[in-house]
Every structure is written in C-alpha cells, then in structure tokens.
The first five atom37 places (N, CA, C, CB, O) and aatype in JSON, in Angstrom:
{
  "aatype": [12, 0, 16, 6, 12, 14, 12, 10, 0, 14, 11, 15, 18, 0, 14, 17, 9, 12, 2, 11, 0, 16, 3, 18, 10, 1, 7, 3, 19, 0, 9, 11, 7, 7, 10, 16, 15, 4, 10, 11, 16, 19, 8, 10, 0, 6, 15, 10, 5, 12, 2, 18, 6, 19, 8, 8, 7, 7, 2, 15, 10, 2, 2, 19, 0, 7],
  "atom_mask": [
    [1, 1, 1, 1, 1],
    [1, 1, 1, 1, 1],
    [1, 1, 1, 1, 1],
    [1, 1, 1, 1, 1],
    [1, 1, 1, 1, 1],
    [1, 1, 1, 1, 1],
    [1, 1, 1, 1, 1],
    [1, 1, 1, 1, 1],
    [1, 1, 1, 1, 1],
    [1, 1, 1, 1, 1],
    [1, 1, 1, 1, 1],
    [1, 1, 1, 1, 1],
    [1, 1, 1, 1, 1],
    [1, 1, 1, 1, 1],
    [1, 1, 1, 1, 1],
    [1, 1, 1, 1, 1],
    [1, 1, 1, 1, 1],
    [1, 1, 1, 1, 1],
    [1, 1, 1, 1, 1],
    [1, 1, 1, 1, 1],
    [1, 1, 1, 1, 1],
    [1, 1, 1, 1, 1],
    [1, 1, 1, 1, 1],
    [1, 1, 1, 1, 1],
    [1, 1, 1, 1, 1],
    [1, 1, 1, 1, 1],
    [1, 1, 1, 0, 1],
    [1, 1, 1, 1, 1],
    [1, 1, 1, 1, 1],
    [1, 1, 1, 1, 1],
    [1, 1, 1, 1, 1],
    [1, 1, 1, 1, 1],
    [1, 1, 1, 0, 1],
    [1, 1, 1, 0, 1],
    [1, 1, 1, 1, 1],
    [1, 1, 1, 1, 1],
    [1, 1, 1, 1, 1],
    [1, 1, 1, 1, 1],
    [1, 1, 1, 1, 1],
    [1, 1, 1, 1, 1],
    [1, 1, 1, 1, 1],
    [1, 1, 1, 1, 1],
    [1, 1, 1, 1, 1],
    [1, 1, 1, 1, 1],
    [1, 1, 1, 1, 1],
    [1, 1, 1, 1, 1],
    [1, 1, 1, 1, 1],
    [1, 1, 1, 1, 1],
    [1, 1, 1, 1, 1],
    [1, 1, 1, 1, 1],
    [1, 1, 1, 1, 1],
    [1, 1, 1, 1, 1],
    [1, 1, 1, 1, 1],
    [1, 1, 1, 1, 1],
    [1, 1, 1, 1, 1],
    [1, 1, 1, 1, 1],
    [1, 1, 1, 0, 1],
    [1, 1, 1, 0, 1],
    [1, 1, 1, 1, 1],
    [1, 1, 1, 1, 1],
    [1, 1, 1, 1, 1],
    [1, 1, 1, 1, 1],
    [1, 1, 1, 1, 1],
    [1, 1, 1, 1, 1],
    [1, 1, 1, 1, 1],
    [1, 1, 1, 0, 1]
  ],
  "atom_positions": [
    [[50.26, -10.29, -6.8], [49.49, -8.98, -6.98], [50.14, -8.05, -5.96], [47.82, -9.14, -6.71], [50.25, -8.38, -4.78]],
    [[50.6, -6.85, -6.44], [51.32, -5.95, -5.56], [51.07, -4.48, -6.06], [52.87, -6.31, -5.55], [51.98, -3.64, -6.05]],
    [[49.83, -4.21, -6.49], [49.64, -2.97, -7.3], [48.51, -2.03, -6.65], [49.22, -3.38, -8.83], [48.15, -1.0, -7.22]],
    [[48.0, -2.42, -5.48], [46.94, -1.85, -5.0], [47.24, -0.31, -4.54], [46.45, -2.72, -3.93], [46.52, 0.62, -4.91]],
    [[48.28, -0.17, -3.75], [48.57, 1.1, -3.16], [49.43, 2.25, -3.87], [49.2, 0.79, -2.0], [49.34, 3.44, -3.57]],
    [[50.18, 1.78, -4.75], [50.99, 3.0, -5.57], [49.93, 3.92, -6.17], [52.0, 2.4, -6.9], [48.97, 3.5, -6.81]],
    [[50.16, 5.09, -5.94], [49.03, 6.18, -6.48], [49.49, 6.59, -7.84], [48.88, 7.63, -5.48], [50.54, 6.23, -8.37]],
    [[48.63, 7.36, -8.32], [48.49, 8.0, -9.7], [48.56, 6.92, -10.8], [49.64, 9.09, -9.95], [49.51, 6.93, -11.58]],
    [[47.75, 6.15, -10.88], [47.59, 4.99, -12.1], [47.33, 5.82, -13.22], [46.3, 3.8, -11.93], [46.85, 6.93, -12.99]],
    [[47.57, 5.45, -14.48], [48.23, 4.08, -14.7], [49.8, 4.23, -14.69], [47.74, 3.43, -16.14], [50.51, 3.23, -14.83]],
    [[50.34, 5.51, -14.54], [51.86, 5.52, -14.65], [52.48, 4.65, -13.49], [52.43, 7.05, -14.57], [53.61, 4.18, -13.61]],
    [[51.77, 4.48, -12.47], [52.45, 4.0, -11.22], [52.68, 2.42, -11.5], [51.49, 4.3, -9.81], [53.44, 1.79, -10.76]],
    [[52.05, 1.84, -12.5], [52.04, 0.42, -12.63], [53.32, 0.08, -13.44], [50.69, -0.11, -13.33], [53.71, -1.09, -13.46]],
    [[53.96, 0.99, -14.07], [54.97, 0.73, -15.05], [56.19, -0.11, -14.39], [55.45, 2.12, -15.64], [56.63, -1.08, -15.0]],
    [[56.73, 0.29, -13.1], [57.85, -0.45, -12.53], [57.46, -1.86, -12.3], [58.33, 0.16, -11.25], [58.29, -2.73, -12.56]],
    [[56.15, -2.21, -11.79], [55.71, -3.53, -11.5], [55.71, -4.37, -12.76], [54.34, -3.5, -10.88], [56.18, -5.51, -12.73]],
    [[55.16, -3.82, -13.95], [54.96, -4.55, -15.05], [56.37, -4.84, -15.73], [53.97, -3.81, -15.93], [56.59, -5.94, -16.24]],
    [[57.33, -3.81, -15.74], [58.54, -3.88, -16.47], [59.54, -4.88, -15.78], [59.15, -2.45, -16.59], [60.42, -5.48, -16.4]],
    [[59.32, -5.0, -14.35], [60.11, -5.83, -13.6], [59.48, -7.26, -13.25], [60.44, -5.08, -12.39], [59.95, -8.0, -12.39]],
    [[58.47, -7.52, -13.93], [57.58, -8.71, -13.73], [57.39, -9.03, -12.29], [58.15, -9.95, -14.43], [57.6, -10.15, -11.83]],
    [[56.93, -7.92, -11.52], [56.87, -8.04, -9.98], [55.26, -8.32, -9.71], [57.48, -6.51, -9.14], [54.87, -8.45, -8.55]],
    [[54.49, -8.38, -10.65], [53.09, -8.6, -10.27], [52.56, -9.65, -11.4], [52.2, -7.12, -10.22], [53.1, -9.72, -12.51]],
    [[51.52, -10.41, -11.03], [50.79, -11.18, -12.11], [49.56, -10.57, -12.62], [50.43, -12.52, -11.63], [49.09, -10.96, -13.69]],
    [[48.94, -9.56, -11.89], [47.82, -8.98, -12.36], [47.67, -7.39, -11.68], [46.6, -9.99, -12.02], [48.45, -7.06, -10.78]],
    [[46.81, -6.62, -12.1], [46.8, -5.27, -11.72], [45.49, -5.2, -10.8], [46.81, -4.27, -13.03], [44.49, -5.91, -10.94]],
    [[45.68, -4.19, -9.83], [44.54, -4.01, -8.98], [44.33, -2.55, -8.75], [44.69, -4.74, -7.68], [45.34, -1.85, -8.87]],
    [[43.22, -1.98, -8.44], [42.95, -0.65, -8.1], [41.59, -0.29, -7.76], [0.0, 0.0, 0.0], [40.68, -1.08, -8.0]],
    [[41.37, 0.85, -7.21], [39.88, 1.38, -6.92], [39.84, 2.71, -7.25], [39.39, 1.26, -5.43], [40.85, 3.41, -7.35]],
    [[38.66, 3.12, -7.44], [38.31, 4.64, -7.81], [38.91, 5.56, -6.83], [36.71, 4.94, -7.84], [39.48, 6.53, -7.34]],
    [[38.93, 5.49, -5.58], [39.3, 6.35, -4.66], [40.81, 6.59, -4.45], [38.72, 5.95, -3.55], [41.27, 7.69, -4.17]],
    [[41.56, 5.45, -4.61], [42.96, 5.4, -4.49], [43.84, 5.77, -5.79], [43.28, 4.05, -4.04], [44.93, 6.34, -5.71]],
    [[43.22, 5.36, -7.04], [43.88, 5.41, -8.26], [43.45, 6.55, -9.1], [43.7, 4.2, -8.94], [43.67, 6.52, -10.31]],
    [[42.91, 7.46, -8.59], [42.71, 8.9, -9.27], [41.46, 8.88, -10.07], [0.0, 0.0, 0.0], [41.4, 9.61, -11.06]],
    [[40.4, 8.09, -9.73], [39.03, 8.37, -10.35], [38.73, 7.18, -11.31], [0.0, 0.0, 0.0], [39.52, 6.27, -11.53]],
    [[37.6, 7.3, -11.81], [36.97, 6.34, -12.87], [37.83, 6.27, -14.12], [35.5, 6.82, -13.3], [38.18, 5.18, -14.57]],
    [[38.14, 7.37, -14.67], [38.77, 7.52, -15.9], [40.21, 6.82, -15.81], [38.84, 9.05, -16.27], [40.64, 6.11, -16.73]],
    [[40.91, 7.08, -14.65], [42.2, 6.47, -14.47], [42.09, 4.91, -14.33], [42.89, 7.1, -13.22], [42.9, 4.16, -14.88]],
    [[41.14, 4.49, -13.64], [40.84, 3.08, -13.5], [40.55, 2.4, -14.96], [39.57, 2.94, -12.52], [41.11, 1.36, -15.32]],
    [[39.72, 3.04, -15.67], [39.44, 2.57, -17.07], [40.71, 2.54, -17.89], [38.4, 3.49, -17.77], [40.89, 1.55, -18.59]],
    [[41.53, 3.45, -17.88], [42.79, 3.54, -18.65], [43.61, 2.18, -18.06], [43.64, 5.13, -18.35], [44.13, 1.35, -18.81]],
    [[43.63, 2.12, -16.97], [44.43, 0.9, -16.31], [43.93, -0.47, -16.64], [44.41, 1.0, -14.75], [44.67, -1.44, -16.78]],
    [[42.54, -0.52, -16.76], [41.94, -1.73, -17.36], [42.35, -2.07, -18.82], [40.47, -1.57, -17.33], [42.62, -3.21, -19.17]],
    [[42.38, -0.96, -19.66], [42.86, -1.18, -20.93], [44.4, -1.57, -20.95], [42.59, 0.03, -21.71], [44.82, -2.41, -21.75]],
    [[45.16, -0.97, -20.1], [46.51, -1.3, -20.14], [46.69, -2.82, -19.83], [47.28, -0.4, -19.17], [47.39, -3.56, -20.52]],
    [[45.99, -3.23, -18.73], [46.0, -4.65, -18.45], [45.63, -5.53, -19.5], [45.19, -4.93, -17.42], [46.33, -6.49, -19.81]],
    [[44.5, -5.22, -20.08], [43.95, -5.96, -21.32], [45.12, -6.05, -22.44], [42.59, -5.13, -21.95], [45.4, -7.12, -22.99]],
    [[45.68, -4.99, -22.68], [46.56, -4.88, -23.74], [47.89, -5.77, -23.49], [46.87, -3.38, -23.94], [48.54, -6.2, -24.44]],
    [[48.23, -6.0, -22.25], [49.25, -6.84, -21.77], [48.85, -8.18, -21.39], [49.85, -6.26, -20.7], [49.71, -8.94, -20.94]],
    [[47.58, -8.6, -21.54], [47.01, -9.81, -21.39], [47.1, -10.08, -19.95], [47.62, -10.83, -22.23], [47.38, -11.23, -19.6]],
    [[46.87, -9.08, -18.99], [46.87, -9.23, -17.55], [45.35, -8.99, -17.11], [47.93, -8.17, -16.85], [44.55, -8.35, -17.79]],
    [[45.05, -9.58, -15.89], [43.85, -9.47, -15.39], [43.91, -8.09, -14.51], [43.48, -10.79, -14.61], [44.96, -7.69, -14.01]],
    [[42.67, -7.4, -14.37], [42.65, -6.3, -13.41], [41.44, -6.5, -12.52], [42.6, -4.92, -14.13], [40.29, -6.7, -12.91]],
    [[41.86, -6.41, -11.26], [40.78, -6.52, -10.19], [40.37, -5.3, -9.68], [41.2, -7.31, -9.06], [41.23, -4.58, -9.17]],
    [[39.04, -4.86, -9.73], [38.57, -3.76, -9.14], [38.31, -4.03, -7.57], [37.35, -3.34, -9.9], [37.6, -4.93, -7.11]],
    [[38.96, -3.16, -6.93], [38.9, -3.26, -5.46], [37.83, -2.33, -5.03], [40.27, -2.92, -4.76], [37.43, -1.46, -5.8]],
    [[37.28, -2.49, -3.7], [36.27, -1.78, -3.28], [36.84, -0.25, -3.07], [35.68, -2.47, -2.01], [38.03, -0.08, -2.81]],
    [[36.0, 0.77, -3.17], [36.34, 2.21, -3.05], [36.58, 2.84, -1.66], [0.0, 0.0, 0.0], [37.12, 3.94, -1.5]],
    [[36.09, 1.96, -0.59], [36.32, 2.43, 0.75], [34.89, 3.03, 1.34], [0.0, 0.0, 0.0], [34.68, 3.19, 2.54]],
    [[33.97, 3.32, 0.31], [32.77, 3.84, 0.77], [31.7, 3.52, -0.37], [32.93, 5.39, 1.09], [32.02, 3.23, -1.52]],
    [[30.45, 3.62, 0.06], [29.46, 3.26, -0.86], [29.34, 3.89, -2.39], [28.3, 3.53, -0.18], [29.11, 3.29, -3.44]],
    [[29.59, 5.35, -2.16], [29.58, 6.02, -3.5], [30.82, 5.61, -4.41], [29.57, 7.58, -3.29], [30.65, 5.47, -5.62]],
    [[32.04, 5.44, -3.85], [33.14, 4.93, -4.66], [32.77, 3.4, -5.31], [34.49, 4.88, -3.69], [32.97, 3.09, -6.48]],
    [[32.22, 2.58, -4.33], [31.87, 1.33, -4.86], [30.96, 1.32, -5.99], [31.34, 0.58, -3.9], [31.12, 0.46, -6.85]],
    [[29.91, 2.29, -6.08], [29.1, 2.55, -7.21], [29.82, 2.92, -8.48], [28.21, 3.56, -6.89], [29.46, 2.47, -9.58]],
    [[30.83, 3.73, -8.32], [31.45, 4.36, -9.37], [32.33, 3.16, -9.94], [32.28, 5.7, -8.9], [32.41, 2.95, -11.15]],
    [[32.96, 2.39, -9.01], [33.8, 1.07, -9.68], [33.04, 0.21, -10.4], [0.0, 0.0, 0.0], [33.56, -0.78, -10.93]]
  ]
}
C-alpha cells in the first residue's frame, strides 16, 4: 500500500496502478479532495478488483464524513 499521501485523487492513483506499485488503495476525506473524490476512488478500486481502505480524516468531522 503506497497511496495515502498523493493529493488530488482519483487521478493521483494512476501511476501507482499502472506500475503495479500498490496492492490496494487508501485515502481519507481531508487529504483526497472530499467525500465525492473518495467515492470515485472507491469505484475505481472496485472496477480494478482492488480493496480501498478508508483512513481517518484527522479530526472528528472528517471521520464522520468518511
């Protein structure tokens, strides 16, 4: 797993996926551009038969959104 910190999901996942540099995707609402961006990334992972791990958002409000 190597995908928590690159910003601007879901586009930021492309190099990791194309180079087979990760086994699953990870993100949270605060870092990855909001709830909609995270949901798009979940669908991306699902379409590629990968798991998506929801990480904590850094504070209580972001955790609720995630």
